[in-house]
Every structure is written in structure tokens, then in C-alpha cells.
C-alpha positions, 0 to 999 in steps of 0.5 A: 353829173352822174350819181355814181361818180367820185365827183358826186360823192365828194360833193355829197360829203362836202354838203353833208359836212357843211349842213351838219356843222351849220346845224350843230354849231348854231343850235342850243337845244339839247337834241342838237346832234339828232337835228343836225344829222337829220338835216344833213341827211335830208340835204344829201338825199335832196341833192341826190334826187335832184341830180338824178332828175338832171342826169336822167333828163340829160340823156333824153333825146326828145326835144319839146318845143312849147311855142 
């Protein structure tokens, strides 16, 4: 999946919303907004880095046989 595509942006937005709501609703501490935002942003950054590695390696034409 290309990071610059609309499909990835929709998945990243859904990931952000789900992580934010899970952390905001389930947290009783006074700084729940900050924690929820940090967790949601970290989740989207992790998703982006992971998809960047997958997209980068999908263009690789060299096949490594480890047998």
C-alpha cells in the first residue's frame, strides 16, 4: 500500500480515531486527553513506518534465497 494514497490516509484516520477513543473513554486519569492524543499519534506513526517498509520492500527485485 502506497503511503501517499487516499486509501492509506483513510486507514490512518480510522486508526487514529479508534486508538483515541479507546484511550479517552477508558481512562479515568486527569490527563486523559494528552495520553489519548499521544497514543493515537504514536499508533499512526507506527502504522506509517511499517507500511513504508512494506512498500519499499515490495519494489525490491532481488530475491534472497536463505536455503
